[in-house]
N, C-alpha and C positions, 0 to 999 in steps of 0.2 A: 491580056497583054495586047491582043490585036486591036481592041477598042481603044487602048491607050495610044497605040501607034496611029490609029485612024479614027478620030472622034466622030466622023460622019458614017461610020460603019453601022449597018442595021443588023442587030443580033436578035435571034428569037427569044421571046420571054420565057423564063423558067416556069415549070409547071406548079411551083409553090413559092410562097413568100417566106421570109424569116418568121413572120407572125404565125403562118401555118405550121412551121416547124416547132415553135414554142408550144402551140396548142396540142400538137401531136405528142410532144414529149410529156406534157402534163397528163394526157390520157394514159400514157404508159404506167403511171403511178398506181393504177388500179389493177394491173395484170400480175400474174404469178411471179414473173421474173423480178419485178420491182419489190414485191413482198419478201422474196427470198433474200434479195440484196439488203433490204432494210433490216431483216432479222440478223443477217451477218454483221452489220454495223452496230446494231443494238447490243449484240453479244460482245463486240469489241469495246464499246463505250464503257462497259463496267470496269475495265482495267486499263483503258487508254492512258498512256503516259502524258504528262504535261509538256509544254514547250521546253526547249533547252533552258536550263536554269543558269543563265549567264550572269556574271557579276554586274550589278547596276549601281549607279551613284545617285539616282533619283527615281521617283515613280513615273512611269510613262505618262500618266494623266496630268502630271505637273508641267509637261511641255505642250504649250498651246500652239506653237508654230514650229513643228519639227523641220529641221534642215538635214537633207541627205548628203552624205559625202560619198563620192565614187572612188573606188580603187579598181584598177583594171590591169589586165595583162593579155598578151597575145602569144599563143604557141605557134611556132613556125609550122610550115607544111610537113617538114621532116619529123618534128617532135609530135605533132598531132597524129600523123600517120602511124608513127611508132606506137603511140598509146592505143590507138584504135586496133592495131594488129595484135597487140598483147591482150587487149580485152577480148578480141575474137578467139584467141588461143585459149583463154581461160573461161570462155563461154559466158561472158557478161557483156551487156551493151555498153557503149561508151558513156551514155548518160548515167548508168548505174555505177560505172567506175568513178565518175566525177562526183556523183551523189555520195558514194561511200567515202571518198576522200574528204569531201566537205563535212560529212557527219563525224569522221574521225577527229577532225580539228574541233568541231563543236563539242564532242565528247570530252576532249582534253580541258576545255574551258567551262564545261557545264558541271554543275554540282553532282548530277547523276548521269550515267552513260546511257540511260534509257529515256527517250524523249520523242516528241512528235513534231514533224515538219509539215508545212503546207506545200503541196506540189500542184501548180496549175497544170491542167491536162487538156490538150486539144481533143475534144470529144464530139466530133460531127457524126451522129448516128445515121446509118443508112435507112432513113425513113421514106425516101422517095428517090426516084431515078435522077432527078435534077437537083438533089441536095447539094452537090458540089458546085452548082452554078449560082447559089445565092450567097449574099454577104451578110454576116452577123457575128455575134460573139458566141462562138461555140466552145469556149473554154469552160472547163469545170474545175473542181478542186478536190484533191485527194488529201486526206490526213494520214500521212504515212508514219507509222511508229517504227523507230529505229532503236535497236538494242545492241550496243557495242561493248557490253560487259564481257569480261573474260580476256584470255590471252590468245585468242584465235588469230590466225594469219589474216592478212589483208584480203586475200582471195576468198577465204572462207566467209569472212564478214560480207564481202561484196555479193557473193552468191546468196547469202541469207537475206540481204536487203532486196535483191532482185526477186527472190521467191515471194517475199511479203508484198512487194510492189505489184507484181503480176496478179497476185491473189486479190489485192485491193482494186486493181483495174477491172478485173472480172466482175466486180460489184459496184462499178463506178456509175451505174445508172442512178444510184442515190448520190446526190451531190454532197460535197463537203459542207456546204451551208446547212443542209438538213442534218448532217452528222453533228455539227456544232450545236444545233437546236436540241437534238436528242441528248447530247452531253450536258447541256445546261439543265434540262429537265431531270436527268438522272442524279446530278450532283447538287441541285438546288442553288446554283450560282450561275450568273450570266457569263457564258463563254462566247466571246465575240470573235476571236481569231487565234490562230497559231502564228505568232509574229515573226518566225524565221522561215523564209521561203527559198525553195530551190526551183528555179524556173528554167527548164531546158527547152530550147527550140530545135534541138537536133532532130535529124530525120526519123530516127526510130521512135521519137515521141509523136510524130505525125507522118506515118508512112506514105500517105497520099501526096505529101509534098516532097518526097525523096528526090524527084527529078526536077523540082522547081525551086528556084531561089530568086526572090524579088530583086535583090541587089545585083545578082548576075544578069537577070533579064533586063534591067534598066541600065546595065553597064555603069552602075553607080559605085561610088567610093565611100567607105565608112568614115565619117568625119567626127561625129560626136553623138552620144546618146545618153539618156538619163531616165531612170524610173523612179517613181515615187508613189507608194501605195499606202492608203490609210491603214492604221493598226499593224503596220509592218515595221519591224526594227532593223532587220537585216535581210536583204534580197540578193540572192546569187543568181545571176542570169548568164546563159550560155548562148553563143551564136557562132555558127560555122560560116566562114566567108572565104571563098577562093582557096579551099583546102586548108585554111588556117582556122584555129580556134580562138575566138575572142570571148573573154569572160570578164565579168565585173562583180564587185560587191558594192551595193548601195546600202549605207547604214546611217542611223541617227547617232552619231558619235557622242553627243552630249548625254546620252543615256548611260554610257559605259565609262569605266575608268580611263583616264587619259592614256592613249597609246595602246590600249588593249586590242582594239579591232585591227590596228596595224600589225601587231604581233601575230594575231591569228591569220591574217592574210599572208604574212611572210611564211608562217608555218605551212599554210596550204600550198603555197608555191613550192616550198621545199619538198613537200610530200609528192607533188606531181613530178618534180625533177627526179626524185628517187625511184618513182614507179616506171621511169624509162628503162630501168634495168629489170630483167625478168625475175631475178632472185629476190627483188624487193617485195614481189607479190606474195611470197611465202613467209615474209617476216612479220613480226608483231609491230604495232604502231609505235611502241616505245623505242624500237630500234630505227624506225623510219623518221620520227620527228624528235630528234634529240633536243631537250630543253637545256638552256644555259644553267650551269651549276655555279653556285656562289663559292668563291674561294674560302677555305677554312683557314683563319690566321694561325700562325704557329703559337703554341701554348707553352707555358713554363713546363720544365721536366716534372714527371710524376714523382711525388715523394712516397717512398716505401714505408714510412713510419706508421705506427699504429696510433689509434686515437689517444690513448692514455700516455703514449710516449711523447706526443706533442706537448702535453701538460708537463711531463717529466722534464723536458728540456727547459721550460721556463722556471719550474720549481728549483732546479739545480742552479740556474743562472742568477735568479733573484729570489732567494728563499724568503726574505722578509717582506716582499711586496704583498699587498693585500690581494687576496684571491676571491674571497666570498664576503659580501656585506649583507648580513641578514638582520632581521628585526630583533632576533634573540641572541645572535652570536655573529662575530666576525672571525674569519680565518685567514691567516697568511698562507702563502704557497708552502712554506715549511710545515705549518700545522696541518694543512689539508693533505699534503703528501704523506705525512706520518700517520695520520688517522686512517687514510684510505688504504695504506699498505698494511697497517695493523689488522684492519678488518679483512683485507684480502687474504692475509695469512690464515685467519680463522676460516674463511670460506674454502680455501684449499684443503684445510684439514677436514672440512665437512663434505668434500668430494667434488668441489667445483673444478671442472676441466674445460678445455677448449670446446666451444660450440655447444656448451650446456647453458640453458636459459635460467637466470635467477630473477625472480619477480621483484620489482620495487613498487611497493604499495604505500605511498606516502602523500601527505599534504605538503604544500610548499614549505621549504625550509632548507637549511644548510645540510641536513641529513641526506637529502636527495643527491647533492653533489658528492658527498663522501661515498654514498652507496654505489652510484654509477661508476665512479672511478675505481672503487675497490673491486667490483665485479670484473672489470676489464683487467686490472692488475692480476687478479687471480686466474685469468685466462678465459673467463666465461663471457657471456653476452647478456646484457640487461634487458629485461622485459618490463617497461613502465606501465603501470595500471592505476587508474584513478580510484582512490578509495571510496568515491561516491557511487561507483558502479553498483547496479543491483546485484544481490547475492548470487542469483542464478547465472548471470552473465560472468561475474568474476570467477565462479567455480568452473564454468565451461572453459574459459580462456586458460586458467591455470592447468586444468586437466589436459586440454588440447595441446598446450605448450610444453607439457611434461615438466612443469616447473614444480619441483618438490621442495623448493627453498624460496622463502620470501623475506625480504627486508622491509621493516616498517618502523613506526615511531611508537613510543609508549602509549600515547592516547588512543591508538588504533588497535592495540592488542586485544582489548575486550570489545571494542565497538563493532568490529567486523566479525562476521560468522566465517571463520576460516575452515576450509576443507580439512578433513582429518589427515589426508596424505601429505599435507604441506607443513613443513617445519617453519615456524615463524620466528624471526629474530628481530629484536629492537636494536637499531644502530647505536643507541645511547646506552645500551646495557654494558655495565662495567666489564663483564666477561668479554665483550666484543671490543670495547674501546681500549681495553688494556689497563684501566685504572687499578692500581694496587695488585697487578698480576705479574709476579716476578718471572714466570716461565712463558713469556709470550712466544707463540709459534713463529718459526722463521718463514718468510715469504720466499718461495722457491721460484726460480726462473722458469718461464713457460715457453715452449717452442711454438710461438704463434707466427702466422704469416698474414700479409694484408688480405688474403682470401678467406681468412677465418671470420666468424661472425662477430659483429660489434654490438648490435642490438636488434630487437624484433619489436615492431609496433603493430598493434592490431587495429584494423580499420573495418568499416562496415562492409559486409559481404552480400553479394546478390543472391546467394543460396539460402539466405535466412540466418546464417551464422557469420560472425566476424572472421576475418582472415588476417593471418600474421605475415607482415612484410619483413623479409629477412635481408638485412643490410650487412655487408662486410666492411672491414676497416678501410680497404682501398678506396671504395666509392665515397665514403663519408669524409675521409681525410682530404680527398681531392676537392670536395665542395668547401670544406672549412678553410683550407689554405687559399683557395681561389678568392673567396670573399675577403679574407684578411689582406691579401695582396692588393686587390682592387681598391679597397677603401682604407688602406694604410692603418689597419687596426693594430694598436700597440699597447705598451704598458700604461700609457696615460689614459687609456679609454676605460669607460664604465658602461656596461651593457645591462639594461633593465630586462630581467627575465619575466616577460609578461605571459608567455604561453605555458600551458599545462605540460608536465613532463611526458604525458602520454600523447602529446601532439608533436610532430617531428620538428617544428620550429625550435623546440627546446634543445635539440641536439646542438644547434649553433650557439644558443644562449649559454650553455654550459661548456661544451668542448671547444667551440670556436673561440669563445672569449678566453678560456684558459690557454689555448694554443698560442694566443697572441701576447700572453703575459698581462692581460687586462684583468679587471675585476668584474664579477657578476653581482648585480644588485638584486636581491630577492624581495618578493612582495610578502606582505602579511597575509596569511591564508584567508582570514575573514574579510579582508578588504581587496581581494584580488580583482574585483570588478569595479572598484571605485576610482574614477579618474583623478579625484582629489588626492588620493593616496599615491597614484603614479606620479602626478606632478610634484608632489611634495618630495618624493624620493629623487626625482630628476634634479630638482633644485638643490636638495641637501647634499647629494653625492656627486653632483656634476656629471650626470649621466650623458654620454656622448652618442650612443647607438641605441636605436629603437628597432625592434623586430617583432612584427605581429601581423595579423590579418587586417585588412583595411578598416573593418568596422570598429575595432578597438582603437586604432589611431584616430578615427573620426570622433570617437567618444572623448579622447584626450583633447582634440581641437575644440570640440563643443564646450567642454568644461573651461578650457583656457580662454575661449572667446567670451564666456560669460563672467569670468572671474578676474581676468587681467588682460593686458594688451599684448603680451608677447610670451613665447616659449623661451626657456632659458637658452642663452647663447651657447652653452656647452653642448647642446644637442645638435650634432653636425650631420648625422646620417639617420634616415628612417627607411627601413627595408620593409616593404609591404608585399604580401603574397597570400595565396590561398583563396582569393576571391576577386571579383571585379573591383577595380579602384574607381570610385566616382570621378567623373571628369572635373567636378568642382573642387575636389579635395586638394589638389596641389596648390591652387591659388590661395585657398584658406590657410594652408600650412605656411606658405611663403609670406603671407601677411603677418603671421605671428613670429616667424623666424626666417628672414630673407635669405640667409646663407645656407639653409638646410638642404642637404642632398637627399632627394627623394628617389628611391630605387624600386621599380616594379620587378618582382621576381616570380617565377613560375616553375612548374615541373610536377613532380608527384612524389608521394612517400616512397613509391617503388623506384625512385631514381635519386636517392640520397639527398633529400630535402629540396634542392633546386637544381634546375638544369638550364635555365634561360633567364635573362634579365634585360632590363631596359632602364638606363639612367634618364630620369625626367629632367628636362631643362625648361620646357615650356609646354603648354597645352594648345595644340592646333585647333582652331575653332571648327575645322571640318572633321575632326576625329569623331568616330562613333564610340570608341573606347580607347583606353591607354594601350599602346602597342605592347605585345608580349616580349618582343626583343630578339636577341640573338643568343645562340647557345654559349654556355660557359666553357671554360677550359676542359679539354679532354671529354667533352660531351657533345652530342649532336642532336639536332631537331630536324624532323622531316615532315613535310606535308604531302601525303600520299593519297591516291584514289583507292577504290575498292580492289583494284588489281595490283596494289602496292607499287604503282608507278608514280613518279614525282609529278606533283601538280605545278602548272605554270603560275606566274604572278597573278594575284587577284582572285584566284580560284580556290574556293573552299575545299578542304580535304581533311582527312583524319590526321591527327598529330601523333607522331611516333618519336620515341626517344632512343638514342643509341649512346654508346660510350661507356666509360668505366664506372659511371655512377649507378648502373642498373642493379637492382636487387638480385639476389640469387634465386628469388622466387617466393612462393608462399609456404609458410611453415607446414611441413608434412602434408602437402596437397599438390601432387604432381599434375593432376588433371587441370586444376585451376591455373597452375603455373604455366602449363603448356598453352592455355588459352590466351594468356596475356604476354608471355615472353616467347619469342620464336626467332628463328634465323630467316633473314630475307632470302627468298628463293633464288635471286640473281646474284646478290653481293655476298651472301652468307653472313652478313653482319647481324648480331643479336640485337633485337629491337623490343621495346615495350609499347604495347598498344594502349594509349592513354584513354581512349574513348572521347577525347576532346576534339573539337573542330577548330581549324585555323586556316590562315592563308598567308602567302608571301606578299609583302609589300615591295614596291620597286627599289627601296633603299636597302633591301636585304633583311629587314626585320620581319617578324611574324606577327600577325594580328590574331588575337584569340577571339573565337566566335561562339564559345559555349559548348553545349553537349546536345546529342540527339538520343542518348540512351536513357536508362533508368537511374543514372547517377545524378546527384545534385550536390551543390555546395550550400550549406546553411550555417551561418555564423562561422564560416571558415572551415567547417567540418565536412569532409567528403562523405556523402551518405548514399547508400544503395537503397532505393525505394523498395526494392524487392525484399530486403531484409525486414523492413517495417511491415510490409504486407504479409510476409510469411508469419511473423509473430502475431499479427492481428487475426489472421485466418485460423490460427490455432485456438483462439478463444471459442469456447463451446457455444456461445451465443451468436456467433458470426456465421452467416451462410457464405458470404464472400465479401472481400474488402479490397479497395485500392487506395493508394496514397498519391497525391500530386503536390508539386511545388508551386506556390503562388508568390507573386511579387514581381516588380519591374526587373527587366533584363539586367540593368546595371545597379539595381538597388538591393534592398534587403529582401530576403526570402523567408517564407515560413511554410510549414507542412500542413496540409489539410487532408484529413482522413474521410473516406466515404465507405459506408457500411450498409450491406443488405443483411438485415438482422434475421436470425433464426428465433430469437427470443424477443418479442415486442416490448417486454417490460424494461429492458436494459436502457440506460441513459448514457450520454456522452461521458460523464464522469467515471462510469464503470470501465469503459475502454481506456480512458486516460490512465486510470490507476493500474489497470492490468499491464499496459505497456511500460509504465513507470517502474514496475517491479522486474522488468526484463531487459529494458534498453536504457542507454544513457539519456539524460534529460533532453539533450538537443535532438534526439531522434523521436521524441513523442510529439505527434501532431498537435497543433494548437487549437484545432477545431475538429469536430466529427459531425458529418452530415449523413442523415439516413435516407436511403433511396428505396423505391419500390421495385425498380428494375434498372438495368444498366443501359445507357445509350451505346449502341454498337456501330462500328465502322463497317464499310463495305466488305471487309474480310472477316467480320465476325468478332473483332476484338473490341474491348471497352474503349470508347472514344472519350479520352479524358478531357478534350477540349469542349465537349458538350455537357460536361458535368455542371451542376448548378453551383452558384456561388456558395461558399460555406455558410452553414446555418449560424446565426448569431446565438451563441451560448446563453442560456437563460439560467439564472440562479434564484432559488427560492430562499426566503429568509427575511430577516428584519429589514424594514426600509431604512435608508440612511438618513439620519437626522443630523443636520449641521447647525452649528451655533455661530452666527456672526459671519461677516463678509470674508474673513481670513479662511475659515473652514470651507466656505463655498468656493473660494479661489483655489484651494487645494483640490477639491473635486473637479473643478473646471480644468485644471492643469492635467490631471490624470486622463480625463476624457479627451482632451486635446491631443496628448501624446499617442493615445491608442486609437484616435479617430473614431470615437463612439459617442453618440448623443447622450447616452445614459449608461450607468453601470450599477448593478445591484450591490448592496452593501457587502455581502459575503461572497460575491463572485470571485473565483480564482482568476486573477489577471492573466496568468500564463495560459489558462484555458480559453481566454478571450483573444488569444493571439499575441499577447505580449511576449517579447523575448527578454533575456537578461539585459540586453542593450537598451530596450525600452525602459526597464526598471531604473537603469542608471540615468537615462534621460529625464525620467520623472524626478529623480533625486536632484539632478542638476537644476531643473526648472524650479523646484521647490526652494532650493538654496538661493537662487537668484531673486525669486519673487517674495518669499516669506522668511528668508534667512533661516531656513530649517532644512538641514540635510539629514534625512533618515539613514540609518545603517542599512546598506544595501543587502548584506547577508541576512539580516533579520527580516527584511521585507521579502526577499526571495524565499525564505523559509515559510512565510505566511503571507502570500501576495494577495491581500484583499484590501479594499478601501477602508473597511472597518479597522483592520490592524494599523494601516497607515494613519488614519485619523487618531487612533489611540496613541500612537507614537508621538504625533504632533501635540496632542493634549498633555501628555506626560512631560514633554520637553518644555512646554509653556509653564506647567506647574513647577518644574525644577528651576525655572528662571533662565534657561539657556536661550530661549527665544522671547523677545519682548515685542508684543504686537504694537501696531502704530499708535493705538490709543494710550496704552500704558507708557509707551516711549515718550509721547508728548508730555504726559503728566509727570513723569519721574526724571526725565533726562533732557532738560531744555538745551544743554550743550552737546553737540555731536562728538563722538569719539573720533580722534584723528586717525584716519586709515592710510593716507598717502605716506609712503616711506620717507620722501624728502621732507615733508612737513613735520613728520615725527622727529626726524634727525634735527631739524632746526629748533623744535620745541625743547629737545634734550639739551642742545647747546646753549639755550638761553639760561639754564640753571635757575629757574624761577623760584626754587626753594631757598635760595640764598638771598637774604635781605640786604639791601644796599642803603647807605646813608650819605648825606652830603658832607662836605669837608669840614663844616663847623662843629660836628659832633666830636668830642674828645676821644682819642684813641690811645691805648697803651700797648706797645709792642712787647711780645713775650720772647724770651730766649729760646732758640731752636735747639732741640736735643740732638746730639751727634752720636747717638747710640746705634751701632750697626745692627743689633738685634731688632731694634724698632724699625729700622729701614727695611729689614727682611720681611717684616709682617705684610708690607704692601704686596709682595709677590707670593709669600707663603699662604696667606689667608684669603686669596681671591677665589672666586667661583671657578670651578673646573667643569668644562662641558664636553671634553673628549677624553675617553678612557681607553686603556689598553685592554686587549681581549683575553689576556691570560687570567687564570683564576686567582682570586685574592687568597693569600695564605691564611690559614685558620687563625694564627696568632695575631695577625694584623687586624682581622675582623673582630676578634674578641677584644683586642686592645682599644679599638674604636668605641665599642659599646660599653667598655668598662668606665668611660667618662660619665655615663648615665647611671652607673650602679650606686646602690645605697652603701654608705659607709658608717663607721662609728667614730666619734670623737668625744672623749671623756664620758663614755657611756651613753651618749646621745646619738640618735639617728641623724645623719647628715647627708646632703647631696652637694654636688659642685656647682649647682645653679639655684637661683632663688625661686620661691613660690609664695604666693599670697597666703598668709596665715599658716605656712608650712603644710598646706593641704596636699600639694602635689597631685592635682587632678589629671595631669597630662599622662596618657599612656602611649607607649612606643610600639609601633607595629612595623614589620618588615615584609617585603616581598623579595625573594632571592631567585634569580634566574638559573636555569639549568647549567651546571658545570662552570659557574662563575665564582663560587666561593668553595675552596677546598674543604671537604668534609661536611658541607651543608647541602642537603638535598634541595631541589627546587620546590618552592611553595611559599605559603603565607605563614608568618610567625608572630607571636606576641613575645616581647622582651620583658622578662621578669627581672626588675632591677634589684630585688631583695636577694634572690638566689643567683643572680648574674647567669641567666640561662635563657634559651630560646624554647618556646612551646609551639609546636607545629599545629596549625589550625586547619590548613587546607593544602591540597596539592595542585589546585587549579592554576591556570595561567592568568596573570593580570592582563586584561584587555588593554592594548595600546591606546584605544579610544578614550581611556581615562584621562589622557593628557591632551592639551591643546595641540591641534594637528601640526601647525606650521612652526610653533615656537618651542614648546616643551617636549613634544613627542620625539623629535630627533635625538634629544639628549637622553631621554629614557631608553630609546632603542639601543643606544651605545653603552648604557650603564650596566653595572653588574647587579645592583640591588636598588630598591626603593625603601625609604624610611618615612613613616607617617606619624605625626604627633596628633593624637586624637584625644579630645577632652571628654571625660565622663562628667557631664554637667551636674549630675546628682551629687557629685563629691565636692562641689563648690557653691552651687546656687543657693542652698539654704543659708549661707553666711553672707554672700555678696550680691545676691539678686541679679538685677539687670547689668551690673558691672562685671559679672563673672567672666564673660567672654573676653573683655578687655584684659583682665588679669591673666587669663589663659594665653593670650597672645604674648604677653610679657614673658611668661614662663617658657613658652615654646621658643621665643627669641633667644633666651639665655641658653637653652639646650642646643639650639642650632649653632650658636657661636662657639660653645664649648666643643662640639663635635668638629667644627671646621678647624679649630686649632689642633685638636688631637689627630685629625686625619693626616696632617702634614707629617707628624712624627711617625705615623705608620705607613707612609708612602702612598697614602690614598688621597682622593680628591672628592669634593662634594659640590653639589649645585642645588640651590633652592628652587622649588617649583611654585608656580602661581596657581591659577585656577585649575580645578580638576573636576571630573565627573564623579561625584561622590557615590552615586548609586552602585558602582562596581565594587566599592570597598565594603559596603554593608554585608554582602554575602561572603566575600572573601575572608573578612576578619570576624565574622559572626557578631556584628555590632548590634546594640540595642537602640531604643528610641532616644536615649539620653546622650548618645555619642555624637560628637560634632568634630569634623576635621578642622584643625587649626592651621597646620603648616605641613609641608612635605619637602623631602630632599631625595636626590638620587646620588649614587656614588659608585666608585670603582677604583681600580688601580690607575695611578697617574701614568700617562704615556711616557715612553722613553724621552721624548723631546721635552715634556713638561718637567720630568725629574731632572734632566740635564740642565734645563734653564734655571731651575731652583739652585742647583749646585753652582752654576756660573755666577748667579747674582750674589750668592752667599760668599763666594770666593772674592768677587770684585769688591764687596763691602768690607772685607777684612784687610786693613792696610798692612798689618804685620806679616801677611803671607804673600805679598805680591811678588817676592823674589824666589818663591819656592818652586823650583822647576818641576819637581816630582808631582806636585799638585796640578800644575798646568798640564802636564802630560796625561794625568789621570782623567782630567775633565775634557781633554781633547779639544781645546779651543783652536 
């Protein structure tokens, strides 16, 4: 300073230069002190934490010209003196106090509370007596690890930080640059810097400057300062001036979410203000930095009803409304209530009491609805189990659940290996349904409360065994009613039940739908994964609500995009949950149905289906994912850190659910329940630890960020990888095994297994089959890769990220031989969907990584390209190219598919597909011949016979039928018109036949419980004895009928009638004209039946093209049998019968004044 005041002053030269200092410091690197310090840092490097994991909106390297923004504050002399005095009392330096406060704020916004900061240190080592007289850069860098985990007080944390800092300073002879180099070598990645800096210029950081202050010496005033350092994101600098503290944050704001650094700076200032009070030093950070809480909106009052009581309200209010629309049967609310209560009474007699579990092991069908309602009417809780579960898993769950009673369907009684201790009952058993049972047991009232069990659903468990989630009525009812209120679900709605009963989305499909007075539309079991089937049901039944995982809805869109231009306008709400929603999906959906409401829902099976939702109105191009949303009524969502403190906006944390939707726990597993359900230590609120990650957004919504544990979501199913690994490790040929999830973050996932084999001879197929016998299909990895050793992380665990890509499964067997370009196109389509250059003929597509969704996509592509839609269920049963090619060839041989060459040769005119063009063609009436006016015409007298007029209404085709069973007498009366009679000793029929040969044979298929006294199955009608001969009890596949036109009528009908010619009985006399005469005979029979049906209160509808292959086995037909014509029939609906009465009344002139008739018909 003397030289500054007098530039002419002559000062003695120092005994060394800065260059001498640098060389001397380099020589120190070979002495013992430096080696000890280097050993200290090398030991630290192994576990050194990364920089603070702050939320970023872009990658730092993407910013070519960073701009730093300064935020600053000044503490007054009084404030700063107060803080320094308190620091002295608590035995920490002022710099450490500020460093700890800075770290506390960083920890709140960092994903992890343990991180490393860069601390510049003034490190002028005493290497020469004149070292203080030279000018140079004597700063060094310390990489200080801070760990603020836990609930310690501020002072305890500050003392821990100080102890670590002093220890690091003792070894600061090794610079931070060298430590970064060691870190890069140890971890195999380039580590350039720790980008968050704490830079203190306070005196205790440079004791030799304690009595010197440049600004004071120059009598200078602080006007402005700015710092900018390469590879630094946030730099906190301190400066003491005239007893005041000046500090600033310099940050690259474009790296971070808008407003986040400002929020952090405000929190830091608030913390310093709180620390002016001595008691604050003993408090926890959560008390010192209160974060803003979002207001919870008032919710509707909690309904204390039980799940089945919600249905009961609707059944009593509108008993004749349609409740269940199945492919085999439809049920009104009255019918459903009666059957459920009858079954419930039987269950009570068999010992069902509150909180007892009754298993429901069924394929899709109306029986599931009856069973679940009946169990709850009886007071019990239902346990849904997939009948496709491996025997070992089914037995384990039934035993674990103490379920000694199981409800099922007739077809499953023999198919499933039932445990001996389980009594199995078919819902359709007459003893259960009450048919012809005069002494039906009475249903007794049960003392149930909303806290009693409603259902238990088993999910994958980390212990290697599935776990049962126990849900009470209160939580489930709250969710069901919340959804119905939000989306105004009512009696006019139809909900398509896409999900399996053992998946918790089905709870809403059944009970939420019935609670609203709406109707649930059921899928055909064999077509449950066919989007063509879904779309057909949506169109036919005017489905208004869709509820599924996103992948299934994506399949529907994919099919609709390929087959037509729009989704039905009836579809007004689509609820998607259980997995990531692709960002492109909403726009695709809105392109097909612009008014569709898309709802993202989330939560957990452990919290009564859903707890959070987000109505989608648009997709922000800046979104990384669809927002998770806000908590639903009477439920709460929290984003907490490891210490269960609330996370600020933008910061990732663990998601916890609270509120009345929480499960009671896991069935008979207190330890597991205690690990997931607990009381918050501060608030006492019961919470569920989801294991998911999320963060708050500024608008109060939560963004879902995935998981960090061993759980995964595959095809909408929550899977514990540990359960699969445990099962795989029990294989005697496995030394050890791990499973990982592969796939894009927002895309489809699949499981990959890795095995260290104990038996070298075992192949991937051995492990796949082993797991298939123990786990559900969706839990079996699609690939198995064999390793010689495991790649390990620094802490000795298997590093899954370093595992190799899955081995491409190889299949041995015949080479695939294709014939023609169409078959080659089929192979190319399959390879394209599975993203494989080649596929062996007999390779199992599922083992190659294909999912059931991929199989459907293959089906969609084949339908669009080759007009060939394979049966998805058949393909899943044998998923090989060889089988698929065989199905295609068989379809070609049957004539259902016409390739392009045959099409050009046989059909020069294209069939009209466009609906409007078809309507215009029909309106043209081209079958009617027209003449010019010169042709003579003779007008005939019109008959005024009312009976003739009634034929136009009576004898028309009927396509809607009542669901009640047909009386035996009416059914017999209908068939009697085909019976053989005697006239003057001669055999006679009421319809003509060429040469009196009568080669047409009549066959019937009767649906379950649709004709009184006639069991379901296939029959031959014997016209001589007027009797039915039962041929088979199998179910007629609905695929027999045209999907979009005839199948809806069949699904509604009670029976099918087939006119099948035995060509051996006519061809010897009429040769090639035999089939023409058979058509004439069948036409006479059909007309006779149509007229007779009206007299019996029945209706009939003629069917066009059919898949005849199904009939051969069903009716035991021979090579000479040929289908000529078919009809379906059933009871006329009440509206149809009433319409016939009205038209008959209106046509009878002499009865127009009869008031009693008018009243009876209710005009």
